[in-house]
N, C-alpha and C positions, 0 to 999 in steps of 0.2 A: 319243551324247554321253557317257553314263555309262560305257559300255564303254571309250571312248577315254580318259577320265580315269583309270579303273582301270588301264589299260595303262601310262599315264604314271607313275602311282604305283609300280607294280611295277617299271618300268624304273629309276626313281630309287632304289628300294630295292636292286636288284641292283647298281647302279653304286656305291652307298655300301658295300655288302659287299665289292665288288672293291677299293675303296680301303683297306679295313681288312685284307684278306687279305694274307699275306706274298707279296711278288713272287717269281716263279720266275726264277732266274738263267738267262740265255741260255747255250747251249752255247758253249764256247770256240771261237774261230776260230783254227785251227792254221796257223802260218806254214810256210815251206818247210823241208824236211828239210836239216839241216846236219850236218857231220862234227865230232865231237870228236877222234877219232883213228882212223886206218886201221890195219888188222891189230890191232885191240884189242877188248876186251870189258868189260862191266860185270858186277859180281857182285851188283848190287842194293846199296842203301845207298851209292851212289857220288856223289851230288850233295849239296851243302850251300850255304848262303848265308853269306858272310863278314860281318864287322862293317862292312865298307865297302859292302856291298850287292852284291858281286860273286858270281859262281857259281864254286865250286871243284869240280872233278871228280877222282875217284880212278880212274885208268885202268890196266887190266892189259893187257900186250902181250908178245908173243914176237918182236917185230920192233923192233930198235933198232940204232943205229950203221950203218944201211944194209943190214942182213941179218937173217935169222931166227936164233933162238936155237939154240945147240948146247951140249953139255956142256963145250966149250972156250971158250965165249963167242962172241957176246954172250949175256947171261943174261936169261931171261924175268923181268919185274919189274913192280913197282907204281909208278906215276908220278902226280904231281899236276899239274894244269893249271888255270889261272884265266881267266875271261872277264869283262870289265867291260861287255860289250854284249850280254848274254843269249845267248851262244853263237855270235855271228857270227864273232868271232875269238878265238883262245886264245893264252895265253903258251906259250913253249917248255916241253916237259915237264921236270919235275924228278923225278929218281929218288928215291923215298922208301925203298924196300927196299934191301937191301945190294947193292953193285955186283957182287960176285963170287958171288952165290947166285941160284938160280932161286926165284922167289916169285910167288904169286898169292893168290886168296881175300881180296882187300882189302876193308876196311870203313872208313867215314869218319864223323866227327862234328865239329861246330863249336859252341863256346860261349864267351862272354865274350872274344871276340877271339882265341881260340886254336883251332887245328885239330888234330884227333887222328886217327891212322890205325893200323890193325892189319892184319897180313897173315900168311901162312903160307909157310914155305920148304919146298922139297923137294930131295932129293939129285940127281935126274937129270931132264933134259928128254928126252933122246934115248931113254932106256930107263927110263921112269917105272915104279916098282914101288909099288903101293898099300900094300904091307906095310911099306915103309921109313918111317923117322921123318919127321914133319912138325911143324915147330916154329913156335910162335906168337910174333910180335914186335910191339912197339908203339913209336910215335914221336910226339912232339908238336912243333908249331910255335906258339910263343906270340906270333907276329907278327913275330919277328926272324929267322926261319929255322928249319929242322928241327933239332931237338936230337938228343941221343944215342939210340941204338937200345937198347930194353929187351927182354930175353927173358922171356916170361911163362910158358913151359912148359919142361920138361926136354929135353935134346938127343936123347933116345931115345924120346920120346913121339910120339903121333900126334894131330893136331888136326883136327876138323871145321871148317866155315866159322865164323869169328868174327863178332861184332857189337859195335859201339861206341856208347855214349851218353854225353852230357855235360850237366851243368847247373851253371852257374857254374864253380867250380874243381873240382867233383866229376867224375871220369871213371870210367866202368865199361866193362869188356870181358867179354863172355860167350862161351862156347864149350862144345863137347862133347868130352870125352876119348874119342877113337875106339877106344882099347884097353879102357876100362872102362865106357863109357856114362855116366859122371858128367857132370852139367851144372855147369859151374864159372863163377864170377864173380871177377874181379879188380877191386877198387875202390881209388880214389885220392882223397885230399882235397886234394892239392897240385898239381893239373894234370898228373898222370902222372909225377911224380918218384919216388914210392914207391907200392907197391901192397900190399894185403892180399887174400889169396885164400881162397875158401870154396867148398864144394860145396852146391848148393841143390836138386838133383834128380838124376834118372837117366832114361835112355832105353833101350829094348830094340830100337829101330829099327836095322836094319842097312842099310848102303849096298849098292845092287845092283852096285856096281863093286868089291867086296871091299876097300873102304877102311875097314872097321870100322864102329863105331856112328856113326849119322848122325842127330843130333837137330835140326840147323838152328836153334840157339838165336837168339833176337832179343831185344834189350834196349832199354828206353826209360827216360828219366829226366825228372822235372819237379820242381824244387825238391828237397826231401828224399825225394820218392817215386821209387822205382825198381822196375821190373818186368821179368820175364823170361818168355818163352814158348818152348815147344819141342815138337817131335814126340816123343811119349813111348813109342810102341809101333809094332810092325811093321804094325798095322792102321790106323795114321794117327791115333791119339788125340793131341789137343793139350792140354797143360797150361800153366798160368801161375802165377806166384808173385810177390807184391808185398811190398816193404819200405817203411815210412813213415819210417825214420830213416837213410836213406842206405846201406842194405845191412848194417847191424850185426845186425839181427834181421829174420827173414822170416815173414810170415804163412803159414799152411798153403797148400799148392798147391791150385789150382782146376782141375777138369776143364772145358775149354772145348768140346771136341768128343770124343765117344766113339770115333769111327773115321772113316776116309776123309778126314782133314784134310791128307793129303799126296799126294792124287791128282795124277798127271802130274808128280810130283817137286816139287809145290808146297810152299812153306814159309810159316809164319806171320810176321807183321810186327807189331812193337810199337814205339810211339813216344810220347815225352812230348808232351802237347798242352795248353798252358796250365799249369794245376795238376792236370791229369788224365793218364791214359794211354789211348791208343787202340790197338786191336788189330784186325787183319784176317787173313782166311785164305780158302782156297778148298777146296771139296769137289767131287765129280762133279756136284752139283746147282747150284752157284753160288758167288758171292762174298759174304762176310758180314763184319760188323763188330760190335764191342762196345767200350764205354767204361767205364773204371774211375774212379770218383769216390767214395772211401771204401769202395765195394764195386762189384762188377761189375754193370753194367746189362744190359738185355735184348739179345738177339742181333737184329741188323737185317740184312735182305737188301739187298745192293747191286745184284746182277744175278743172273739165273738162266741155267743152261745146260740143254740138252735136245736130244733127237734132232730135234724139229721146229723148234728155234730156230736163229737165225743162228749162234750159237756152241755147239759141242757139249761144250766143256770149257774149263778154264783153269788157270792156275798163276801163281806169282810175284807175288802181290799185295803192294803196299807202301803203308803209310800216309804221307800227306803233310800235316803240320800247317801251319796258316797263321794269320795274325793275325786278330783280330776274331771269334774263335770258329768259324772255318771250318776244314774239313778236306777233303782230297782223297784219292783212292785211285786207284792205277794198277795195271794187271795185264795179263798176256798171255792172249789168248783164242783158242781153236782153232776154225777154220771147218770142219775135217775131223774126223770121229769118230776116236777112238783117240788123238789128240794125240801121235802117234809122231814125235818130233823127229829121228829118223834117216831118216824116209821122205821121198822127194822130192815126194810128193803132199800133205804136210802144209802147211797155211796157218795162220799165227799172226799175229794183229793185236795192237796195243797199244791198250788202252782206258783212258778216264779218267771218273771221276765225282766229284762233290763234294757236301758237305752243310753245313748251318749248325747248329751246336749238337749236343749229344749225342743229342737226340731228333729232330733234323731229318731229313726224308726225303732220300734220295740222289737226285741228278739222273739222268736217263736217260743211259746210257753214251755217251760221245763217242769216235769213232775218232781216235786220235792218229796212228797209222801203220798202213796196211793192207798186206797181203802181196801187193803189186802188182808188184814187181820180180822178175825171174827169179832174180837172185842174192841176193834178200832175202825169201825166202818165210817165214822164221822171224824174228820180232821178239821176243826174250826178254830176261830179266833187267831189267825196267823199273825205273827209279829216277827220282825227281823232287824238285824244290824249288819251293815256291809263294812267290814273292818278295813279301813284305809284303801278302799277300792279293790281289795283282794278277796279273802274268804267271805262268803255270805253265810251268816248264822241265822237259820230260820227256825223259829219256835212255833208251836201250835198245841192245841188241846186235842189229844186223841182219845176218843171215847166211844161207848156204845150208845145206841139211840135212847135207851132208858136210863142212862147215867149209872148203870150198875158197875161200870168200870170207867175210870178216867185218869189221865195223867198229863202233865205238861212235858212235852217231848221236843226234840230238836234234831236237825240234820245240818251238816256243814257242806256247802258247795264251793269248790275251788277249780 
């Protein structure tokens, strides 16, 4: 009798503790794979939520007007598409980049009812030369249609991949000068009508494709706070720098990772998150995150890679802010060692994890899309938007190793 009563008391105590403990969110249930656009790809930072609650996608494609691009037209370009039903259907593509120039490396941001896009042009598609100029352009849609195109760099310069962030009417574009290695930021206080440019850092990392310096800068903004992170060295060191007055003055740069932060071509991701900044990156050992709130917090492990693990490596992590203090993270993970994206044996999945609060534990990774289709063994360049803390819309480029087939695809998790 006494032992039975003790067991009952213990059970009640455990039940009470369970009620007080924070509930663990169930893994998202991912809906069917849908197409955003065929013969198209994402560069990351390609999804955003509009003021109306729609999903807007910035898509890059070399197929338009019924045929593939040539130097005589049609021209490879950057297009915007919108969906009001979470990716089931999409509006007709609207060309954002110039009609008579080849363009890609698009980046997207939305704030205050306005949409902002940046991209990079190149001289030739048929005979691409990485030593030739690549010019950075910007364009804004305040809700009434895309406005004028603004050149942010000189005609004879070369630009690495750009990144865009916005907070209210403040707009920021970050990039690396591929000729000098300078990390540059253009900031605007009037929704992109005028810009002030500054140099905030430098990289020594070189592109393996002879395209010059490749720092893969990523920018995030929250109120008056703006931060930039980039790959700073050939060994994969990652640095970050923050301004608390809208980019007028910058704090000293911080070393986030001493080396190996660009394994498998991976790039860091920085986003505004409430009144804070959230940063994520990959190394050969896993996926990691860090939050800035007046100062940088501790590094947290999101997922681990290893020879004995399901995933041997990964790349392309992207922070996904959400309402209610939640944050998501999406990345590409390799099932095969080496993560050689040119090998027909390589298998790359897209994974998702989420956390609550800066100190919250990350959930177990959930497979958004596996490498299960013969023409879609590689699922790269993931990008996502978390709609008001509810459905997660995750986009990615599904392709074969030789780019004989490719499309920008998505799945919705709820």
